[in-house]
PDB file with one MODEL, atoms N, CA, C and O in Angstrom:
MODEL        1
ATOM      1  N   UNK A   1      73.764-151.575 113.463  1.00  0.00           N
ATOM      2  CA  UNK A   1      73.112-150.395 113.296  1.00  0.00           C
ATOM      3  C   UNK A   1      72.561-150.983 115.438  1.00  0.00           C
ATOM      4  O   UNK A   1      72.275-152.049 115.982  1.00  0.00           O
ATOM      5  N   UNK A   2      72.667-149.816 115.807  1.00  0.00           N
ATOM      6  CA  UNK A   2      72.549-149.869 117.909  1.00  0.00           C
ATOM      7  C   UNK A   2      71.038-148.703 117.910  1.00  0.00           C
ATOM      8  O   UNK A   2      70.492-147.878 117.177  1.00  0.00           O
ATOM      9  N   UNK A   3      70.930-149.159 118.892  1.00  0.00           N
ATOM     10  CA  UNK A   3      70.060-149.182 119.594  1.00  0.00           C
ATOM     11  C   UNK A   3      69.712-149.118 120.854  1.00  0.00           C
ATOM     12  O   UNK A   3      70.436-149.826 121.554  1.00  0.00           O
ATOM     13  N   UNK A   4      68.769-148.466 121.516  1.00  0.00           N
ATOM     14  CA  UNK A   4      68.661-148.356 123.144  1.00  0.00           C
ATOM     15  C   UNK A   4      67.096-147.515 122.954  1.00  0.00           C
ATOM     16  O   UNK A   4      66.755-146.777 122.030  1.00  0.00           O
ATOM     17  N   UNK A   5      66.266-147.954 124.258  1.00  0.00           N
ATOM     18  CA  UNK A   5      65.292-147.547 124.407  1.00  0.00           C
ATOM     19  C   UNK A   5      65.701-146.329 126.348  1.00  0.00           C
ATOM     20  O   UNK A   5      66.261-146.784 127.345  1.00  0.00           O
ATOM     21  N   UNK A   6      65.220-145.037 126.195  1.00  0.00           N
ATOM     22  CA  UNK A   6      65.588-144.147 127.446  1.00  0.00           C
ATOM     23  C   UNK A   6      64.277-143.677 127.879  1.00  0.00           C
ATOM     24  O   UNK A   6      63.508-143.223 127.032  1.00  0.00           O
ATOM     25  N   UNK A   7      63.838-143.754 129.473  1.00  0.00           N
ATOM     26  CA  UNK A   7      62.671-143.766 129.266  1.00  0.00           C
ATOM     27  C   UNK A   7      62.210-141.629 130.046  1.00  0.00           C
ATOM     28  O   UNK A   7      61.697-141.700 131.162  1.00  0.00           O
ATOM     29  N   UNK A   8      62.278-141.025 129.836  1.00  0.00           N
ATOM     30  CA  UNK A   8      63.030-139.662 129.343  1.00  0.00           C
ATOM     31  C   UNK A   8      62.088-139.470 131.195  1.00  0.00           C
ATOM     32  O   UNK A   8      61.045-139.865 131.715  1.00  0.00           O
ATOM     33  N   UNK A   9      63.190-138.695 131.543  1.00  0.00           N
ATOM     34  CA  UNK A   9      63.089-138.429 134.144  1.00  0.00           C
ATOM     35  C   UNK A   9      62.888-136.842 134.013  1.00  0.00           C
ATOM     36  O   UNK A   9      62.420-136.239 134.978  1.00  0.00           O
ATOM     37  N   UNK A  10      63.260-136.090 132.736  1.00  0.00           N
ATOM     38  CA  UNK A  10      63.337-134.284 132.687  1.00  0.00           C
ATOM     39  C   UNK A  10      61.642-133.980 133.434  1.00  0.00           C
ATOM     40  O   UNK A  10      60.545-134.438 133.112  1.00  0.00           O
ATOM     41  N   UNK A  11      61.961-133.212 134.308  1.00  0.00           N
ATOM     42  CA  UNK A  11      60.231-132.593 134.912  1.00  0.00           C
ATOM     43  C   UNK A  11      59.822-132.361 133.442  1.00  0.00           C
ATOM     44  O   UNK A  11      59.408-133.389 132.906  1.00  0.00           O
ATOM     45  N   UNK A  12      59.836-131.276 132.668  1.00  0.00           N
ATOM     46  CA  UNK A  12      59.287-130.722 131.605  1.00  0.00           C
ATOM     47  C   UNK A  12      59.806-131.611 130.055  1.00  0.00           C
ATOM     48  O   UNK A  12      59.817-131.133 128.920  1.00  0.00           O
ATOM     49  N   UNK A  13      60.150-132.829 130.420  1.00  0.00           N
ATOM     50  CA  UNK A  13      60.429-133.334 128.591  1.00  0.00           C
ATOM     51  C   UNK A  13      61.217-133.242 127.991  1.00  0.00           C
ATOM     52  O   UNK A  13      62.155-132.604 128.470  1.00  0.00           O
ATOM     53  N   UNK A  14      61.356-133.703 126.810  1.00  0.00           N
ATOM     54  CA  UNK A  14      61.937-132.938 125.739  1.00  0.00           C
ATOM     55  C   UNK A  14      61.987-131.732 125.057  1.00  0.00           C
ATOM     56  O   UNK A  14      62.002-131.414 123.868  1.00  0.00           O
ATOM     57  N   UNK A  15      62.010-131.075 126.240  1.00  0.00           N
ATOM     58  CA  UNK A  15      61.650-129.058 125.459  1.00  0.00           C
ATOM     59  C   UNK A  15      63.177-128.601 124.926  1.00  0.00           C
ATOM     60  O   UNK A  15      64.098-129.377 124.672  1.00  0.00           O
ATOM     61  N   UNK A  16      63.208-126.733 124.794  1.00  0.00           N
ATOM     62  CA  UNK A  16      63.996-126.630 123.957  1.00  0.00           C
ATOM     63  C   UNK A  16      65.594-126.647 124.349  1.00  0.00           C
ATOM     64  O   UNK A  16      66.319-127.064 123.447  1.00  0.00           O
ATOM     65  N   UNK A  17      66.296-126.218 125.672  1.00  0.00           N
ATOM     66  CA  UNK A  17      67.089-126.461 126.335  1.00  0.00           C
ATOM     67  C   UNK A  17      67.686-128.086 125.600  1.00  0.00           C
ATOM     68  O   UNK A  17      68.454-127.926 124.651  1.00  0.00           O
ATOM     69  N   UNK A  18      67.370-129.596 125.995  1.00  0.00           N
ATOM     70  CA  UNK A  18      67.606-130.479 126.396  1.00  0.00           C
ATOM     71  C   UNK A  18      68.203-130.742 124.754  1.00  0.00           C
ATOM     72  O   UNK A  18      69.325-131.072 124.370  1.00  0.00           O
ATOM     73  N   UNK A  19      66.847-130.419 123.937  1.00  0.00           N
ATOM     74  CA  UNK A  19      66.854-130.929 122.474  1.00  0.00           C
ATOM     75  C   UNK A  19      67.744-130.203 121.832  1.00  0.00           C
ATOM     76  O   UNK A  19      67.922-130.505 120.652  1.00  0.00           O
ATOM     77  N   UNK A  20      68.352-129.335 122.268  1.00  0.00           N
ATOM     78  CA  UNK A  20      69.446-128.194 121.768  1.00  0.00           C
ATOM     79  C   UNK A  20      70.580-129.384 122.128  1.00  0.00           C
ATOM     80  O   UNK A  20      70.935-130.502 121.753  1.00  0.00           O
ATOM     81  N   UNK A  21      70.775-128.742 122.743  1.00  0.00           N
ATOM     82  CA  UNK A  21      71.558-130.360 122.905  1.00  0.00           C
ATOM     83  C   UNK A  21      72.060-131.097 122.562  1.00  0.00           C
ATOM     84  O   UNK A  21      73.180-131.473 122.216  1.00  0.00           O
ATOM     85  N   UNK A  22      70.868-131.416 122.694  1.00  0.00           N
ATOM     86  CA  UNK A  22      71.068-133.089 121.950  1.00  0.00           C
ATOM     87  C   UNK A  22      70.964-133.309 120.205  1.00  0.00           C
ATOM     88  O   UNK A  22      71.176-134.333 119.556  1.00  0.00           O
ATOM     89  N   UNK A  23      70.717-132.477 119.922  1.00  0.00           N
ATOM     90  CA  UNK A  23      71.196-131.709 118.205  1.00  0.00           C
ATOM     91  C   UNK A  23      72.702-131.405 117.899  1.00  0.00           C
ATOM     92  O   UNK A  23      73.220-131.790 116.851  1.00  0.00           O
ATOM     93  N   UNK A  24      73.395-130.687 118.870  1.00  0.00           N
ATOM     94  CA  UNK A  24      74.455-130.504 119.109  1.00  0.00           C
ATOM     95  C   UNK A  24      75.333-131.364 119.588  1.00  0.00           C
ATOM     96  O   UNK A  24      76.553-131.206 119.587  1.00  0.00           O
ATOM     97  N   UNK A  25      74.815-132.167 119.952  1.00  0.00           N
ATOM     98  CA  UNK A  25      75.798-133.567 120.105  1.00  0.00           C
ATOM     99  C   UNK A  25      75.714-134.645 119.316  1.00  0.00           C
ATOM    100  O   UNK A  25      76.652-135.436 119.216  1.00  0.00           O
ATOM    101  N   UNK A  26      74.599-134.783 118.687  1.00  0.00           N
ATOM    102  CA  UNK A  26      74.408-135.769 117.249  1.00  0.00           C
ATOM    103  C   UNK A  26      74.951-135.202 116.363  1.00  0.00           C
ATOM    104  O   UNK A  26      75.455-135.900 115.483  1.00  0.00           O
ATOM    105  N   UNK A  27      75.056-133.616 116.263  1.00  0.00           N
ATOM    106  CA  UNK A  27      75.944-133.263 114.825  1.00  0.00           C
ATOM    107  C   UNK A  27      77.531-133.686 114.566  1.00  0.00           C
ATOM    108  O   UNK A  27      78.118-133.643 113.484  1.00  0.00           O
ATOM    109  N   UNK A  28      78.149-134.171 116.041  1.00  0.00           N
ATOM    110  CA  UNK A  28      79.209-134.625 116.085  1.00  0.00           C
ATOM    111  C   UNK A  28      79.595-135.527 114.998  1.00  0.00           C
ATOM    112  O   UNK A  28      80.466-135.525 114.128  1.00  0.00           O
ATOM    113  N   UNK A  29      78.658-136.281 115.350  1.00  0.00           N
ATOM    114  CA  UNK A  29      78.536-137.947 114.391  1.00  0.00           C
ATOM    115  C   UNK A  29      78.080-138.063 113.128  1.00  0.00           C
ATOM    116  O   UNK A  29      77.101-137.439 112.716  1.00  0.00           O
ATOM    117  N   UNK A  30      78.914-139.049 112.284  1.00  0.00           N
ATOM    118  CA  UNK A  30      78.207-138.777 110.867  1.00  0.00           C
ATOM    119  C   UNK A  30      77.079-140.288 110.496  1.00  0.00           C
ATOM    120  O   UNK A  30      76.316-140.541 109.564  1.00  0.00           O
ATOM    121  N   UNK A  31      77.484-141.044 111.775  1.00  0.00           N
ATOM    122  CA  UNK A  31      76.113-141.776 112.079  1.00  0.00           C
ATOM    123  C   UNK A  31      74.754-141.326 111.686  1.00  0.00           C
ATOM    124  O   UNK A  31      74.296-140.210 111.932  1.00  0.00           O
ATOM    125  N   UNK A  32      74.235-142.143 111.147  1.00  0.00           N
ATOM    126  CA  UNK A  32      72.227-140.925 111.344  1.00  0.00           C
ATOM    127  C   UNK A  32      72.066-141.664 112.232  1.00  0.00           C
ATOM    128  O   UNK A  32      72.020-142.892 112.302  1.00  0.00           O
ATOM    129  N   UNK A  33      71.910-140.288 113.466  1.00  0.00           N
ATOM    130  CA  UNK A  33      70.119-140.886 114.473  1.00  0.00           C
ATOM    131  C   UNK A  33      69.192-140.446 114.746  1.00  0.00           C
ATOM    132  O   UNK A  33      68.981-139.278 115.074  1.00  0.00           O
ATOM    133  N   UNK A  34      68.384-141.409 114.647  1.00  0.00           N
ATOM    134  CA  UNK A  34      66.875-141.313 114.920  1.00  0.00           C
ATOM    135  C   UNK A  34      66.375-141.020 116.392  1.00  0.00           C
ATOM    136  O   UNK A  34      67.086-141.122 117.391  1.00  0.00           O
ATOM    137  N   UNK A  35      65.181-140.678 116.377  1.00  0.00           N
ATOM    138  CA  UNK A  35      65.012-140.517 118.143  1.00  0.00           C
ATOM    139  C   UNK A  35      63.027-141.043 118.010  1.00  0.00           C
ATOM    140  O   UNK A  35      62.136-140.263 117.675  1.00  0.00           O
ATOM    141  N   UNK A  36      62.900-142.006 118.255  1.00  0.00           N
ATOM    142  CA  UNK A  36      61.145-142.754 117.791  1.00  0.00           C
ATOM    143  C   UNK A  36      60.618-142.545 118.850  1.00  0.00           C
ATOM    144  O   UNK A  36      61.248-142.908 119.843  1.00  0.00           O
ATOM    145  N   UNK A  37      59.434-141.965 119.025  1.00  0.00           N
ATOM    146  CA  UNK A  37      58.665-142.187 120.138  1.00  0.00           C
ATOM    147  C   UNK A  37      57.344-142.425 119.385  1.00  0.00           C
ATOM    148  O   UNK A  37      56.991-141.745 118.421  1.00  0.00           O
ATOM    149  N   UNK A  38      56.580-143.548 119.957  1.00  0.00           N
ATOM    150  CA  UNK A  38      55.240-144.182 119.065  1.00  0.00           C
ATOM    151  C   UNK A  38      55.756-144.829 117.765  1.00  0.00           C
ATOM    152  O   UNK A  38      56.361-145.880 117.552  1.00  0.00           O
ATOM    153  N   UNK A  39      55.177-143.552 116.739  1.00  0.00           N
ATOM    154  CA  UNK A  39      54.519-144.283 115.542  1.00  0.00           C
ATOM    155  C   UNK A  39      56.029-142.505 114.339  1.00  0.00           C
ATOM    156  O   UNK A  39      56.664-142.358 113.295  1.00  0.00           O
ATOM    157  N   UNK A  40      55.687-141.788 115.609  1.00  0.00           N
ATOM    158  CA  UNK A  40      56.902-140.394 115.442  1.00  0.00           C
ATOM    159  C   UNK A  40      58.127-140.864 115.212  1.00  0.00           C
ATOM    160  O   UNK A  40      58.349-141.435 116.279  1.00  0.00           O
ATOM    161  N   UNK A  41      59.193-141.036 114.469  1.00  0.00           N
ATOM    162  CA  UNK A  41      60.688-140.743 114.550  1.00  0.00           C
ATOM    163  C   UNK A  41      61.539-140.028 113.353  1.00  0.00           C
ATOM    164  O   UNK A  41      61.947-140.606 112.346  1.00  0.00           O
ATOM    165  N   UNK A  42      61.657-139.122 113.563  1.00  0.00           N
ATOM    166  CA  UNK A  42      62.739-137.275 113.597  1.00  0.00           C
ATOM    167  C   UNK A  42      64.377-138.133 113.767  1.00  0.00           C
ATOM    168  O   UNK A  42      64.541-138.959 114.665  1.00  0.00           O
ATOM    169  N   UNK A  43      65.221-137.866 113.009  1.00  0.00           N
ATOM    170  CA  UNK A  43      66.421-137.140 112.564  1.00  0.00           C
ATOM    171  C   UNK A  43      66.258-135.905 114.006  1.00  0.00           C
ATOM    172  O   UNK A  43      65.681-134.908 114.441  1.00  0.00           O
ATOM    173  N   UNK A  44      67.628-137.302 114.310  1.00  0.00           N
ATOM    174  CA  UNK A  44      68.430-136.351 115.988  1.00  0.00           C
ATOM    175  C   UNK A  44      68.753-134.808 115.892  1.00  0.00           C
ATOM    176  O   UNK A  44      68.889-133.969 116.782  1.00  0.00           O
ATOM    177  N   UNK A  45      68.835-134.706 114.411  1.00  0.00           N
ATOM    178  CA  UNK A  45      70.132-133.463 113.935  1.00  0.00           C
ATOM    179  C   UNK A  45      68.968-132.205 114.101  1.00  0.00           C
ATOM    180  O   UNK A  45      69.250-131.077 114.504  1.00  0.00           O
ATOM    181  N   UNK A  46      67.442-132.713 113.653  1.00  0.00           N
ATOM    182  CA  UNK A  46      66.325-131.396 113.231  1.00  0.00           C
ATOM    183  C   UNK A  46      65.285-131.113 114.693  1.00  0.00           C
ATOM    184  O   UNK A  46      64.275-131.664 115.132  1.00  0.00           O
ATOM    185  N   UNK A  47      66.195-129.887 115.164  1.00  0.00           N
ATOM    186  CA  UNK A  47      65.019-129.481 117.050  1.00  0.00           C
ATOM    187  C   UNK A  47      63.893-129.317 116.417  1.00  0.00           C
ATOM    188  O   UNK A  47      63.128-130.171 116.864  1.00  0.00           O
ATOM    189  N   UNK A  48      63.421-128.757 115.706  1.00  0.00           N
ATOM    190  CA  UNK A  48      62.127-128.438 115.796  1.00  0.00           C
ATOM    191  C   UNK A  48      61.130-129.694 115.421  1.00  0.00           C
ATOM    192  O   UNK A  48      59.982-129.885 115.821  1.00  0.00           O
ATOM    193  N   UNK A  49      61.880-130.441 114.585  1.00  0.00           N
ATOM    194  CA  UNK A  49      61.386-131.597 114.219  1.00  0.00           C
ATOM    195  C   UNK A  49      61.328-132.447 115.895  1.00  0.00           C
ATOM    196  O   UNK A  49      60.196-132.477 116.379  1.00  0.00           O
ATOM    197  N   UNK A  50      62.120-132.906 116.493  1.00  0.00           N
ATOM    198  CA  UNK A  50      62.203-133.051 117.213  1.00  0.00           C
ATOM    199  C   UNK A  50      61.247-132.030 118.515  1.00  0.00           C
ATOM    200  O   UNK A  50      60.329-132.652 119.050  1.00  0.00           O
ATOM    201  N   UNK A  51      61.376-131.140 118.797  1.00  0.00           N
ATOM    202  CA  UNK A  51      60.521-130.712 120.151  1.00  0.00           C
ATOM    203  C   UNK A  51      59.134-130.927 119.175  1.00  0.00           C
ATOM    204  O   UNK A  51      58.184-130.685 119.921  1.00  0.00           O
ATOM    205  N   UNK A  52      58.779-131.172 118.232  1.00  0.00           N
ATOM    206  CA  UNK A  52      57.570-131.255 117.415  1.00  0.00           C
ATOM    207  C   UNK A  52      56.720-133.074 118.052  1.00  0.00           C
ATOM    208  O   UNK A  52      55.606-133.558 117.847  1.00  0.00           O
ATOM    209  N   UNK A  53      57.911-133.564 118.822  1.00  0.00           N
ATOM    210  CA  UNK A  53      57.506-134.788 119.041  1.00  0.00           C
ATOM    211  C   UNK A  53      56.606-134.497 120.209  1.00  0.00           C
ATOM    212  O   UNK A  53      55.426-134.846 120.172  1.00  0.00           O
ATOM    213  N   UNK A  54      56.994-134.022 120.996  1.00  0.00           N
ATOM    214  CA  UNK A  54      56.183-133.328 122.367  1.00  0.00           C
ATOM    215  C   UNK A  54      56.400-134.364 123.271  1.00  0.00           C
ATOM    216  O   UNK A  54      55.454-134.767 123.947  1.00  0.00           O
ATOM    217  N   UNK A  55      57.579-134.886 123.388  1.00  0.00           N
ATOM    218  CA  UNK A  55      58.019-136.303 124.290  1.00  0.00           C
ATOM    219  C   UNK A  55      57.474-135.884 125.544  1.00  0.00           C
ATOM    220  O   UNK A  55      57.743-134.686 125.462  1.00  0.00           O
ATOM    221  N   UNK A  56      56.998-135.994 126.455  1.00  0.00           N
ATOM    222  CA  UNK A  56      56.899-135.703 128.366  1.00  0.00           C
ATOM    223  C   UNK A  56      57.267-136.315 128.963  1.00  0.00           C
ATOM    224  O   UNK A  56      57.658-137.366 128.454  1.00  0.00           O
ATOM    225  N   UNK A  57      57.429-136.149 130.460  1.00  0.00           N
ATOM    226  CA  UNK A  57      58.133-137.105 131.357  1.00  0.00           C
ATOM    227  C   UNK A  57      57.357-138.292 131.195  1.00  0.00           C
ATOM    228  O   UNK A  57      56.142-138.260 131.000  1.00  0.00           O
ATOM    229  N   UNK A  58      58.020-139.322 131.270  1.00  0.00           N
ATOM    230  CA  UNK A  58      58.011-140.608 131.639  1.00  0.00           C
ATOM    231  C   UNK A  58      57.402-142.035 130.391  1.00  0.00           C
ATOM    232  O   UNK A  58      57.030-143.208 130.391  1.00  0.00           O
ATOM    233  N   UNK A  59      57.794-140.222 128.956  1.00  0.00           N
ATOM    234  CA  UNK A  59      57.368-141.258 127.731  1.00  0.00           C
ATOM    235  C   UNK A  59      58.568-142.059 127.598  1.00  0.00           C
ATOM    236  O   UNK A  59      59.509-141.648 128.277  1.00  0.00           O
ATOM    237  N   UNK A  60      58.821-143.284 126.774  1.00  0.00           N
ATOM    238  CA  UNK A  60      59.487-143.812 126.747  1.00  0.00           C
ATOM    239  C   UNK A  60      60.209-143.768 125.074  1.00  0.00           C
ATOM    240  O   UNK A  60      59.370-144.013 124.208  1.00  0.00           O
ATOM    241  N   UNK A  61      61.561-143.504 124.575  1.00  0.00           N
ATOM    242  CA  UNK A  61      61.843-143.206 123.414  1.00  0.00           C
ATOM    243  C   UNK A  61      63.045-143.975 122.793  1.00  0.00           C
ATOM    244  O   UNK A  61      64.111-143.913 123.406  1.00  0.00           O
ATOM    245  N   UNK A  62      62.983-144.702 121.628  1.00  0.00           N
ATOM    246  CA  UNK A  62      64.248-145.269 120.955  1.00  0.00           C
ATOM    247  C   UNK A  62      64.937-144.964 120.765  1.00  0.00           C
ATOM    248  O   UNK A  62      64.608-144.544 119.655  1.00  0.00           O
ATOM    249  N   UNK A  63      65.859-144.715 120.851  1.00  0.00           N
ATOM    250  CA  UNK A  63      67.042-143.707 119.470  1.00  0.00           C
ATOM    251  C   UNK A  63      67.922-144.900 118.444  1.00  0.00           C
ATOM    252  O   UNK A  63      68.563-145.728 119.090  1.00  0.00           O
ATOM    253  N   UNK A  64      67.975-145.006 117.113  1.00  0.00           N
ATOM    254  CA  UNK A  64      68.947-146.013 116.937  1.00  0.00           C
ATOM    255  C   UNK A  64      69.644-145.000 116.274  1.00  0.00           C
ATOM    256  O   UNK A  64      69.218-143.971 115.749  1.00  0.00           O
ATOM    257  N   UNK A  65      71.112-145.568 116.405  1.00  0.00           N
ATOM    258  CA  UNK A  65      72.506-145.168 115.206  1.00  0.00           C
ATOM    259  C   UNK A  65      72.886-146.083 114.421  1.00  0.00           C
ATOM    260  O   UNK A  65      72.874-147.231 114.866  1.00  0.00           O
ATOM    261  N   UNK A  66      73.294-145.869 113.147  1.00  0.00           N
ATOM    262  CA  UNK A  66      73.581-146.567 112.215  1.00  0.00           C
ATOM    263  C   UNK A  66      74.890-145.764 111.281  1.00  0.00           C
ATOM    264  O   UNK A  66      74.849-144.602 110.877  1.00  0.00           O
ATOM    265  N   UNK A  67      75.780-146.536 111.128  1.00  0.00           N
ATOM    266  CA  UNK A  67      76.856-145.396 110.338  1.00  0.00           C
ATOM    267  C   UNK A  67      77.947-146.057 110.504  1.00  0.00           C
ATOM    268  O   UNK A  67      77.904-147.284 110.581  1.00  0.00           O
ATOM    269  N   UNK A  68      79.166-145.345 110.592  1.00  0.00           N
ATOM    270  CA  UNK A  68      80.451-145.277 110.351  1.00  0.00           C
ATOM    271  C   UNK A  68      80.847-145.777 111.851  1.00  0.00           C
ATOM    272  O   UNK A  68      81.241-146.846 112.318  1.00  0.00           O
ATOM    273  N   UNK A  69      80.566-144.552 112.354  1.00  0.00           N
ATOM    274  CA  UNK A  69      81.199-144.511 113.820  1.00  0.00           C
ATOM    275  C   UNK A  69      79.535-144.883 114.707  1.00  0.00           C
ATOM    276  O   UNK A  69      79.349-144.314 115.783  1.00  0.00           O
ATOM    277  N   UNK A  70      79.168-145.202 114.522  1.00  0.00           N
ATOM    278  CA  UNK A  70      77.719-145.532 115.206  1.00  0.00           C
ATOM    279  C   UNK A  70      78.037-146.489 116.974  1.00  0.00           C
ATOM    280  O   UNK A  70      77.035-146.816 117.610  1.00  0.00           O
ATOM    281  N   UNK A  71      79.574-146.852 117.603  1.00  0.00           N
ATOM    282  CA  UNK A  71      79.550-147.794 118.473  1.00  0.00           C
ATOM    283  C   UNK A  71      80.061-145.991 119.316  1.00  0.00           C
ATOM    284  O   UNK A  71      79.580-145.450 120.311  1.00  0.00           O
ATOM    285  N   UNK A  72      80.906-145.636 118.610  1.00  0.00           N
ATOM    286  CA  UNK A  72      81.311-144.531 119.744  1.00  0.00           C
ATOM    287  C   UNK A  72      79.889-143.296 120.148  1.00  0.00           C
ATOM    288  O   UNK A  72      79.671-142.920 121.300  1.00  0.00           O
ATOM    289  N   UNK A  73      79.051-142.821 118.897  1.00  0.00           N
ATOM    290  CA  UNK A  73      77.706-142.427 119.035  1.00  0.00           C
ATOM    291  C   UNK A  73      76.517-143.368 119.995  1.00  0.00           C
ATOM    292  O   UNK A  73      75.461-143.248 120.616  1.00  0.00           O
ATOM    293  N   UNK A  74      77.188-144.009 119.737  1.00  0.00           N
ATOM    294  CA  UNK A  74      76.064-144.593 120.139  1.00  0.00           C
ATOM    295  C   UNK A  74      76.448-144.525 122.089  1.00  0.00           C
ATOM    296  O   UNK A  74      75.638-143.947 122.814  1.00  0.00           O
ATOM    297  N   UNK A  75      77.050-144.833 122.376  1.00  0.00           N
ATOM    298  CA  UNK A  75      78.097-144.489 123.876  1.00  0.00           C
ATOM    299  C   UNK A  75      77.487-143.253 123.982  1.00  0.00           C
ATOM    300  O   UNK A  75      76.406-143.160 124.564  1.00  0.00           O
ATOM    301  N   UNK A  76      78.004-142.347 123.526  1.00  0.00           N
ATOM    302  CA  UNK A  76      77.666-140.719 123.352  1.00  0.00           C
ATOM    303  C   UNK A  76      76.335-140.693 123.580  1.00  0.00           C
ATOM    304  O   UNK A  76      75.973-140.339 124.702  1.00  0.00           O
ATOM    305  N   UNK A  77      75.318-141.060 122.571  1.00  0.00           N
ATOM    306  CA  UNK A  77      73.937-140.429 122.667  1.00  0.00           C
ATOM    307  C   UNK A  77      73.542-141.313 123.648  1.00  0.00           C
ATOM    308  O   UNK A  77      72.317-141.278 123.532  1.00  0.00           O
ATOM    309  N   UNK A  78      73.919-142.469 124.988  1.00  0.00           N
ATOM    310  CA  UNK A  78      73.143-142.802 126.238  1.00  0.00           C
ATOM    311  C   UNK A  78      73.407-141.500 127.129  1.00  0.00           C
ATOM    312  O   UNK A  78      72.677-140.633 127.608  1.00  0.00           O
ATOM    313  N   UNK A  79      74.866-141.772 127.134  1.00  0.00           N
ATOM    314  CA  UNK A  79      75.426-141.127 128.183  1.00  0.00           C
ATOM    315  C   UNK A  79      74.692-139.718 127.833  1.00  0.00           C
ATOM    316  O   UNK A  79      73.855-139.480 128.704  1.00  0.00           O
ATOM    317  N   UNK A  80      74.739-138.768 126.893  1.00  0.00           N
ATOM    318  CA  UNK A  80      73.685-137.802 127.120  1.00  0.00           C
ATOM    319  C   UNK A  80      72.559-137.259 127.952  1.00  0.00           C
ATOM    320  O   UNK A  80      72.272-136.369 128.753  1.00  0.00           O
ATOM    321  N   UNK A  81      71.915-138.671 127.073  1.00  0.00           N
ATOM    322  CA  UNK A  81      69.721-138.790 127.591  1.00  0.00           C
ATOM    323  C   UNK A  81      70.335-139.078 129.500  1.00  0.00           C
ATOM    324  O   UNK A  81      69.914-138.527 130.517  1.00  0.00           O
ATOM    325  N   UNK A  82      71.214-139.925 129.379  1.00  0.00           N
ATOM    326  CA  UNK A  82      71.295-140.397 131.348  1.00  0.00           C
ATOM    327  C   UNK A  82      71.080-138.909 131.926  1.00  0.00           C
ATOM    328  O   UNK A  82      70.223-138.476 132.696  1.00  0.00           O
ATOM    329  N   UNK A  83      72.578-138.037 131.034  1.00  0.00           N
ATOM    330  CA  UNK A  83      72.790-137.067 132.057  1.00  0.00           C
ATOM    331  C   UNK A  83      71.986-135.413 131.565  1.00  0.00           C
ATOM    332  O   UNK A  83      72.481-134.338 131.904  1.00  0.00           O
ATOM    333  N   UNK A  84      71.240-135.481 131.080  1.00  0.00           N
ATOM    334  CA  UNK A  84      70.143-134.343 130.795  1.00  0.00           C
ATOM    335  C   UNK A  84      68.580-134.648 130.179  1.00  0.00           C
ATOM    336  O   UNK A  84      67.858-133.892 129.529  1.00  0.00           O
ATOM    337  N   UNK A  85      68.376-135.826 130.563  1.00  0.00           N
ATOM    338  CA  UNK A  85      67.120-135.869 129.798  1.00  0.00           C
ATOM    339  C   UNK A  85      66.724-137.271 131.204  1.00  0.00           C
ATOM    340  O   UNK A  85      65.643-137.860 131.202  1.00  0.00           O
TER     341      UNK A  85
ENDMDL
END
């Protein structure tokens, strides 16, 4: 299992556009990718659940990746968060 923490820098937080892109990116991998903020944890492939977390700028999220392609998925997710959020 791989994981990393990330502080959201996007002015609007994890809103519709980046959430949609995150789902699209997460679906490229067979690994289970979870996004956690405080006590809420959702699968990165569930758009409405991600948006329902109401992740604002400055919030810290923990991303965990577990599965066959977790190494590749973890690198891609870290790059995605840095480039888009």
